[in-house]
C-alpha positions, 0 to 999 in steps of 0.5 A: 834862601830868600824869595826874590821881591817882584816889583809891580807898579799899578797903572797910573801910579806915576801920573802925578810925577812932576819930572822928566821921563829920564828922571822917572826912568831913573827913579824906577831903576833905583826902586828895582835896584833897591829891591834886588839889593834887599834894601827895601826889606831892610828899610821897611816899616809898618805904617801907622794907623794914620798913615794907612788911612791916608794911603787908603784915602789917596787910593780911593781918590785915584780910583774915583778919578779913573 
């Protein structure tokens, strides 16, 4: 038995999304569907140190803008 994955989006995480509201709704629905089907876990991979540093830098930049 696997634990159900809960998808939570951080406030402002789509602020820089460059599409229509309909496209954003479709993207969010697809992410949730991928979680329900188990595709997120199946396709997951660990970030490299460089990727991790970039993600942390982006989060820090976003935090200072808010």
